[in-house]
RODO-2510 file (C-alpha; in nm, 4 decimals, decimal comma):
residues 397
     n   res          X          Y          Z
     1     m     5,4054    -3,2298    -1,4854
     2     d     5,6662    -3,4251    -1,6821
     3     a     5,8906    -3,4430    -1,3824
     4     l     5,6139    -3,6032    -1,1815
     5     v     5,5351    -3,8910    -1,4212
     6     r     5,8831    -3,9519    -1,5609
     7     p     5,9783    -4,2417    -1,3208
     8     v     5,6644    -4,4291    -1,4257
     9     v     5,7191    -4,4099    -1,7952
    10     d     6,1006    -4,3946    -1,8136
    11     p     6,2711    -4,7257    -1,7031
    12     a     6,6190    -4,5703    -1,7397
    13     f     6,5292    -4,2901    -1,4979
    14     a     6,3742    -4,5364    -1,2576
    15     a     6,6940    -4,7471    -1,2603
    16     a     6,9072    -4,4427    -1,2039
    17     a     6,6822    -4,3348    -0,9134
    18     l     6,7174    -4,6820    -0,7598
    19     a     7,0967    -4,6591    -0,7893
    20     f     7,1114    -4,3175    -0,6265
    21     l     6,8672    -4,4422    -0,3580
    22     c     7,1012    -4,7337    -0,2784
    23     g     7,3892    -4,4879    -0,2618
    24     g     7,1997    -4,2777    -0,0125
    25     v     7,1066    -4,5844     0,1964
    26     t     7,4757    -4,6713     0,2114
    27     l     7,5725    -4,3245     0,3273
    28     g     7,2935    -4,3194     0,5865
    29     t     7,4040    -4,6574     0,7167
    30     l     7,7600    -4,5367     0,7589
    31     s     7,6653    -4,2143     0,9317
    32     g     7,4101    -4,3872     1,1531
    33     l     7,6504    -4,6511     1,2798
    34     v     7,9661    -4,4467     1,3258
    35     p     7,9584    -4,2147     1,6389
    36     g     8,0283    -3,8551     1,5415
    37     l     7,9126    -3,8814     1,1818
    38     h     7,5738    -3,7471     1,0597
    39     a     7,3790    -3,7677     0,7404
    40     n     7,3895    -3,3903     0,7240
    41     n     7,7639    -3,4114     0,6599
    42     f     7,7162    -3,6361     0,3571
    43     a     7,4121    -3,4367     0,2325
    44     l     7,6016    -3,1095     0,2366
    45     l     7,9020    -3,2755     0,0685
    46     l     7,6663    -3,4008    -0,2064
    47     a     7,5206    -3,0538    -0,2397
    48     g     7,8721    -2,9163    -0,2999
    49     l     7,9439    -3,1882    -0,5634
    50     a     7,6055    -3,1713    -0,7265
    51     p     7,7131    -2,9327    -1,0083
    52     s     7,9851    -3,1793    -1,1096
    53     i     7,7680    -3,4940    -1,0909
    54     p     7,6480    -3,5863    -1,4417
    55     a     7,2922    -3,6674    -1,3353
    56     d     6,9548    -3,5060    -1,2854
    57     p     6,9622    -3,2991    -0,9603
    58     l     6,6469    -3,4828    -0,8591
    59     l     6,8523    -3,7981    -0,8333
    60     v     7,1003    -3,6281    -0,6025
    61     g     6,8051    -3,5186    -0,3881
    62     v     6,6850    -3,8820    -0,3744
    63     a     7,0264    -3,9825    -0,2381
    64     m     7,0301    -3,7015     0,0171
    65     l     6,6805    -3,7853     0,1429
    66     a     6,7504    -4,1588     0,1578
    67     a     7,0678    -4,0902     0,3602
    68     g     6,8717    -3,8805     0,6061
    69     v     6,5899    -4,1320     0,6516
    70     v     6,8153    -4,4368     0,6995
    71     h     7,0366    -4,2391     0,9425
    72     s     6,7272    -4,1588     1,1536
    73     f     6,6641    -4,5365     1,1887
    74     l     7,0165    -4,6446     1,2654
    75     d     7,1567    -4,3698     1,4858
    76     i     6,9927    -4,5366     1,7850
    77     v     7,2205    -4,8372     1,7501
    78     p     7,5450    -4,6858     1,8880
    79     a     7,3337    -4,5103     2,1519
    80     l     7,2121    -4,8470     2,2710
    81     a     7,5231    -5,0637     2,2233
    82     l     7,7830    -4,8009     2,3299
    83     g     7,5840    -4,5290     2,5092
    84     v     7,7050    -4,2697     2,2555
    85     p     7,4125    -4,0748     2,1096
    86     d     7,3984    -3,7985     1,8548
    87     a     7,1877    -3,4859     1,9067
    88     a     6,8668    -3,6425     1,7869
    89     t     6,8809    -3,9532     2,0075
    90     a     7,0231    -3,8052     2,3266
    91     v     6,6856    -3,8226     2,5130
    92     a     6,6497    -4,1965     2,4405
    93     a     7,0101    -4,2889     2,4919
    94     l     7,0024    -4,3418     2,8684
    95     p     6,6563    -4,5074     2,8883
    96     g     6,7641    -4,7332     2,5993
    97     h     7,0955    -4,8124     2,7629
    98     r     6,9141    -4,9135     3,0772
    99     l     6,7116    -5,1614     2,8697
   100     v     7,0318    -5,3037     2,7313
   101     i     7,1823    -5,3437     3,0794
   102     a     6,8634    -5,5232     3,1789
   103     g     6,9072    -5,7682     2,8938
   104     r     6,6354    -5,6110     2,6819
   105     g     6,8537    -5,4494     2,4164
   106     r     6,7104    -5,6530     2,1251
   107     e     6,3603    -5,5385     2,2328
   108     a     6,4820    -5,1747     2,2523
   109     i     6,6156    -5,2047     1,8968
   110     r     6,2779    -5,3301     1,7737
   111     l     6,0959    -5,0616     1,9690
   112     s     6,3086    -4,8008     1,7943
   113     a     6,2438    -4,9563     1,4531
   114     v     5,8666    -4,9720     1,5089
   115     g     5,8654    -4,6129     1,6462
   116     s     6,0466    -4,4903     1,3372
   117     g     5,8348    -4,6951     1,1012
   118     l     5,5029    -4,5881     1,2529
   119     a     5,6232    -4,2265     1,2465
   120     v     5,6751    -4,2454     0,8691
   121     a     5,3343    -4,4031     0,8199
   122     l     5,1692    -4,1311     1,0344
   123     a     5,3723    -3,8360     0,9031
   124     v     5,2722    -3,8653     0,5341
   125     p     4,8958    -3,8299     0,5865
   126     l     4,9427    -3,5837     0,8750
   127     a     5,1796    -3,3613     0,6784
   128     v     4,9144    -3,1986     0,4595
   129     p     4,6827    -3,0679     0,7352
   130     i     4,9773    -2,9835     0,9630
   131     t     5,1491    -2,7907     0,6824
   132     w     4,8263    -2,5991     0,6235
   133     a     4,7942    -2,5185     0,9961
   134     m     5,1582    -2,4299     1,0502
   135     a     5,1613    -2,1937     0,7538
   136     r     4,8917    -1,9939     0,9329
   137     g     4,9886    -2,0420     1,2986
   138     y     5,3680    -2,0253     1,2693
   139     p     5,4072    -1,6557     1,3537
   140     s     5,2318    -1,7056     1,6879
   141     v     5,4283    -2,0224     1,7688
   142     r     5,7558    -1,8500     1,6883
   143     a     5,6650    -1,5465     1,8988
   144     h     5,5844    -1,7657     2,2046
   145     l     5,8535    -2,0331     2,1542
   146     p     6,0533    -1,9284     2,4691
   147     l     5,7462    -1,9590     2,6848
   148     l     5,6604    -2,3016     2,5383
   149     l     6,0143    -2,4272     2,6035
   150     a     6,0184    -2,2824     2,9525
   151     g     5,7028    -2,4811     3,0230
   152     v     5,8802    -2,8042     2,9117
   153     v     6,1680    -2,7311     3,1446
   154     a     5,9335    -2,6612     3,4360
   155     f     5,7484    -2,9862     3,3695
   156     l     6,0743    -3,1878     3,3710
   157     v     6,1938    -3,0254     3,6925
   158     l     5,8690    -3,0581     3,8784
   159     t     5,8260    -3,4236     3,7885
   160     e     6,1579    -3,5196     3,9431
   161     s     6,1449    -3,7854     4,2187
   162     s     6,2573    -3,5598     4,5069
   163     k     6,3216    -3,1934     4,5919
   164     q     6,6988    -3,2630     4,5802
   165     a     6,6671    -3,4138     4,2388
   166     a     6,4556    -3,1216     4,1175
   167     v     6,7055    -2,8631     4,2419
   168     g     6,9933    -3,0625     4,1027
   169     g     6,8165    -3,1107     3,7728
   170     f     6,7504    -2,7353     3,7441
   171     l     7,1120    -2,6512     3,8194
   172     a     7,2223    -2,9073     3,5590
   173     f     6,9897    -2,7362     3,3109
   174     l     7,1396    -2,3967     3,3828
   175     a     7,4990    -2,5309     3,3603
   176     s     7,4317    -2,7094     3,0313
   177     a     7,2511    -2,4021     2,8921
   178     a     7,5656    -2,1993     2,9685
   179     l     7,7591    -2,4341     2,7471
   180     g     7,5122    -2,3766     2,4587
   181     f     7,7541    -2,1362     2,2796
   182     a     7,9974    -2,4223     2,2057
   183     p     8,0001    -2,6590     1,9063
   184     l     7,7363    -2,9247     1,9377
   185     a     7,9362    -3,2305     1,8360
   186     p     8,1828    -3,2190     2,1299
   187     l     7,9014    -3,1056     2,3578
   188     f     7,6709    -3,4007     2,2996
   189     a     7,9607    -3,6376     2,2996
   190     g     8,0617    -3,5059     2,6394
   191     l     7,7277    -3,4606     2,8014
   192     f     7,5599    -3,7887     2,6953
   193     g     7,8313    -4,0208     2,5608
   194     a     8,1431    -3,9823     2,7724
   195     p     7,9702    -4,0266     3,1158
   196     v     7,8255    -4,3693     3,0183
   197     l     8,1627    -4,4810     2,8926
   198     v     8,3454    -4,3522     3,1969
   199     d     8,1027    -4,5316     3,4302
   200     a     8,1459    -4,8467     3,2301
   201     l     8,5258    -4,8600     3,2730
   202     g     8,6086    -5,1722     3,4643
   203     g     8,2546    -5,3045     3,4258
   204     e     8,1436    -5,6220     3,2648
   205     g     7,9928    -5,4513     2,9635
   206     v     7,6795    -5,5541     2,7786
   207     p     7,5177    -5,8576     2,9535
   208     p     7,3644    -6,1436     2,7601
   209     q     7,0505    -6,0236     2,5810
   210     a     6,7138    -6,1960     2,6147
   211     d     6,4601    -6,2554     2,3407
   212     a     6,3516    -5,9805     2,1015
   213     r     5,9852    -5,9869     2,2004
   214     i     5,8259    -5,6470     2,2390
   215     t     5,6563    -5,6386     2,5792
   216     m     5,5052    -5,2928     2,5453
   217     g     5,1292    -5,2866     2,4959
   218     r     4,9965    -5,1940     2,1500
   219     r     4,8017    -4,8997     2,2797
   220     d     5,1021    -4,7560     2,4640
   221     l     5,3224    -4,8230     2,1619
   222     g     5,0839    -4,6402     1,9333
   223     v     5,0442    -4,3427     2,1712
   224     s     5,4227    -4,3052     2,2094
   225     a     5,4840    -4,3340     1,8335
   226     g     5,2018    -4,0818     1,7627
   227     a     5,3542    -3,8365     2,0204
   228     g     5,6919    -3,8775     1,8568
   229     s     5,5514    -3,8183     1,5099
   230     l     5,3767    -3,4982     1,6175
   231     a     5,6944    -3,3862     1,7893
   232     g     5,8747    -3,4430     1,4616
   233     a     5,6307    -3,1991     1,3021
   234     v     5,7495    -2,9367     1,5435
   235     v     6,1044    -2,9877     1,4255
   236     g     6,0071    -2,9777     1,0619
   237     y     5,8369    -2,6424     1,0805
   238     v     5,9812    -2,4390     1,3687
   239     p     6,3339    -2,3018     1,3267
   240     g     6,5954    -2,3784     1,5880
   241     v     6,4086    -2,6737     1,7442
   242     s     6,5856    -3,0074     1,7129
   243     a     6,4468    -3,3589     1,7230
   244     a     6,5922    -3,3946     2,0699
   245     i     6,4007    -3,0886     2,2051
   246     a     6,0808    -3,2023     2,0272
   247     a     6,1223    -3,5468     2,1885
   248     v     6,1510    -3,3792     2,5310
   249     a     5,8213    -3,1988     2,4588
   250     a     5,6649    -3,5334     2,3679
   251     l     5,7595    -3,7040     2,6969
   252     p     5,4469    -3,5974     2,8839
   253     a     5,2459    -3,8083     2,6380
   254     v     5,4499    -4,1180     2,7029
   255     p     5,2648    -4,3597     2,9367
   256     r     5,4375    -4,3593     3,2769
   257     s     5,4140    -4,7346     3,3013
   258     e     5,6244    -4,7687     2,9897
   259     g     5,8793    -4,4916     3,0633
   260     d     6,2033    -4,6269     2,9195
   261     r     6,0363    -4,8119     2,6330
   262     g     5,8103    -4,5125     2,5553
   263     f     6,1081    -4,2784     2,5487
   264     v     6,2845    -4,4986     2,2910
   265     v     5,9703    -4,5165     2,0683
   266     a     5,8830    -4,1449     2,0931
   267     t     6,2395    -4,0217     2,0301
   268     s     6,2885    -4,2513     1,7363
   269     g     5,9556    -4,1476     1,5978
   270     a     6,0338    -3,7785     1,6313
   271     n     6,3720    -3,8247     1,4733
   272     t     6,2399    -4,0021     1,1638
   273     a     5,9181    -3,8037     1,1270
   274     n     6,1250    -3,4940     1,1198
   275     t     6,2723    -3,5966     0,7841
   276     i     5,9191    -3,6167     0,6297
   277     f     5,7775    -3,3022     0,7769
   278     a     6,0912    -3,1017     0,6912
   279     l     6,0508    -3,2063     0,3283
   280     f     5,6894    -3,0825     0,3267
   281     a     5,7981    -2,7549     0,4905
   282     l     6,0610    -2,7095     0,2251
   283     v     5,8180    -2,7756    -0,0647
   284     a     5,5210    -2,5840     0,0753
   285     l     5,6963    -2,2951     0,2564
   286     g     6,0314    -2,2809     0,0924
   287     t     6,2077    -2,2964     0,4244
   288     p     6,4755    -2,5638     0,4881
   289     r     6,4733    -2,6759     0,8566
   290     t     6,7273    -2,9612     0,8587
   291     g     7,0746    -3,0189     0,7282
   292     v     6,9382    -3,2532     0,4578
   293     t     6,6774    -3,0056     0,3387
   294     v     6,9361    -2,7279     0,3405
   295     a     7,1436    -2,9498     0,1128
   296     i     6,8476    -3,0209    -0,1073
   297     d     6,7761    -2,6530    -0,1345
   298     r     7,1405    -2,5665    -0,2183
   299     a     7,1608    -2,8329    -0,4864
   300     e     6,8460    -2,6889    -0,6487
   301     v     6,6683    -3,0237    -0,6395
   302     p     6,3327    -3,0076    -0,8207
   303     f     6,0389    -3,0361    -0,5787
   304     a     5,8927    -3,3477    -0,7320
   305     l     5,7162    -3,4429    -0,4090
   306     p     5,5719    -3,7840    -0,5250
   307     i     5,9177    -3,9055    -0,6301
   308     l     6,0786    -3,7772    -0,3095
   309     l     5,8071    -3,9389    -0,0960
   310     v     5,8510    -4,2753    -0,2695
   311     a     6,2248    -4,2446    -0,2111
   312     a     6,1639    -4,1654     0,1565
   313     g     5,9240    -4,4582     0,1994
   314     t     6,1638    -4,7018     0,0271
   315     a     6,4571    -4,5768     0,2367
   316     a     6,2423    -4,6234     0,5513
   317     a     6,1796    -4,9864     0,4580
   318     c     6,5571    -5,0333     0,4141
   319     g     6,6232    -4,8560     0,7431
   320     f     6,3737    -5,0778     0,9266
   321     a     6,5506    -5,3930     0,8088
   322     l     6,8982    -5,2559     0,8575
   323     v     6,8409    -5,1483     1,2160
   324     l     6,7314    -5,4968     1,3080
   325     l     7,0327    -5,6604     1,1471
   326     a     7,2908    -5,4045     1,2522
   327     g     7,1416    -5,3566     1,5994
   328     d     7,1600    -5,7240     1,6986
   329     a     7,5120    -5,7531     1,5427
   330     h     7,6300    -5,4483     1,7397
   331     l     7,5015    -5,5984     2,0641
   332     r     7,6780    -5,9270     1,9957
   333     v     8,0051    -5,7575     1,9060
   334     v     8,0033    -5,5294     2,2103
   335     g     7,8882    -5,8138     2,4369
   336     n     8,1923    -6,0271     2,3318
   337     a     8,4422    -5,7405     2,3580
   338     d     8,6528    -5,6234     2,6443
   339     y     8,4269    -5,3381     2,7535
   340     t     8,7044    -5,1422     2,9236
   341     r     8,9182    -5,1400     2,6141
   342     l     8,6151    -5,0708     2,3949
   343     s     8,5091    -4,7790     2,6207
   344     i     8,8602    -4,6310     2,6095
   345     g     8,8695    -4,6761     2,2330
   346     v     8,5331    -4,5004     2,1826
   347     l     8,6385    -4,2209     2,4288
   348     a     8,9494    -4,1695     2,2122
   349     l     8,7326    -4,1652     1,8996
   350     l     8,5080    -3,8946     2,0557
   351     v     8,8116    -3,6856     2,1489
   352     g     8,9235    -3,7130     1,7865
   353     v     8,5845    -3,6185     1,6580
   354     s     8,5780    -3,3188     1,8987
   355     f     8,9207    -3,2093     1,7713
   356     a     8,8108    -3,2490     1,4108
   357     f     8,5133    -3,0223     1,4660
   358     a     8,6730    -2,7521     1,6750
   359     g     9,0422    -2,8206     1,7388
   360     a     9,1792    -2,7976     2,0894
   361     f     8,8821    -2,5858     2,1887
   362     g     8,6523    -2,8722     2,0971
   363     v     8,8537    -3,1102     2,3143
   364     g     8,8225    -2,8734     2,6033
   365     v     8,4455    -2,8469     2,5509
   366     f     8,4262    -3,2241     2,5449
   367     l     8,6067    -3,2579     2,8769
   368     v     8,4006    -2,9897     3,0505
   369     a     8,0717    -3,1376     2,9134
   370     g     8,1873    -3,4895     3,0146
   371     a     8,2448    -3,3765     3,3727
   372     l     7,8991    -3,2089     3,3859
   373     g     7,7354    -3,5199     3,2329
   374     l     7,8575    -3,7266     3,5309
   375     v     7,6669    -3,5100     3,7833
   376     p     7,2862    -3,5676     3,7389
   377     p     7,2753    -3,9411     3,8137
   378     r     7,4952    -3,8877     4,1203
   379     i     7,2355    -3,6512     4,2696
   380     g     6,9381    -3,8641     4,1650
   381     a     6,8331    -3,6480     3,8748
   382     r     6,7635    -3,7426     3,5109
   383     r     7,0206    -3,6575     3,2468
   384     v     6,7485    -3,5163     3,0297
   385     h     6,7944    -3,1826     3,2055
   386     l     7,1284    -3,1531     3,0201
   387     m     6,9207    -3,0860     2,7084
   388     g     6,9460    -2,7311     2,8375
   389     v     7,2407    -2,7118     2,5972
   390     l     6,9789    -2,6656     2,3218
   391     i     6,6749    -2,5367     2,5091
   392     g     6,8512    -2,2685     2,7104
   393     p     6,9808    -2,0622     2,4147
   394     l     6,6464    -2,0762     2,2522
   395     i     6,4705    -1,9522     2,5649
   396     a     6,7212    -1,6701     2,5828
   397     g     6,6491    -1,5819     2,2248
***
């Protein structure tokens, strides 16, 4: 019990916790805003350094968790400003980018921030009953996971706008699924980032952005955020299911009248709620489901849940403020830049990241995935079918 009350009665520990929290916020900001980086990289690095850090392992865990939470708020920013998502925001990248092109980028940033913020608020009270239910129903869910994912794929194909788009979308799903054996970093950069940048070459870039007012109705906003939060629970408890896949599963709950805006809210909510539910899964079930919780487990961080939840909540408040400041700044910088040169520069960065992850093979994967990513919009299909890169291998077992 001493570990649970120590921050209240020990000012020195509280000050140290705040310092480590700020360090985690800084790392999460860096990973969220730089395409190709992820909080998981920093968390696992901290796990390796933990034995040599002269501090309570709980403080290292606070930094890891803060980095993960802040990253989940900020990783939408490059997806909106540059069209370069990471695995967790791939579903929202194209709808969000469409809002930017329509001059509603500032609204999209605030929709993402609200979605993530509401997800944290919903995830904490929902985590206890969901943890209880998942502990008992997990074996059945795991046994039928391929069928559940196949149902998601069928829904996405059948809801396409035409027979041609449905056939094309299904073929895109199969082709991306075949690439599922390759490293994910160059795959996602190629499938979802490169095509947007290639199409932008020679274009005028980000147009002037209108006011930041959220035009989405409160009810639709709440429904989308709730769907995203529940989707984040799936990620937190079911192995092998990413935030992007969970967000795809949440799409049926997004009001059709608010398609693009709802996608941004739901995906951001799933991405951030995942960090909370994964923490509960680790504490209650002893099973790490994300890179951050794997790092927490490796560093042997004490499971002082109240302290970790306070850290997560504080980091969420920081992430909310930072995404508004950084998001608007990104849009201004990109809007004033030569978009052709900027696109070429980011493409070169993505090639470099692909090489860093998997050498020449990674660059080859990036090029193949980039070519495939150009196909769906040219046949009238949605790029979301390219999430087969994750869903396909899971269906195949």
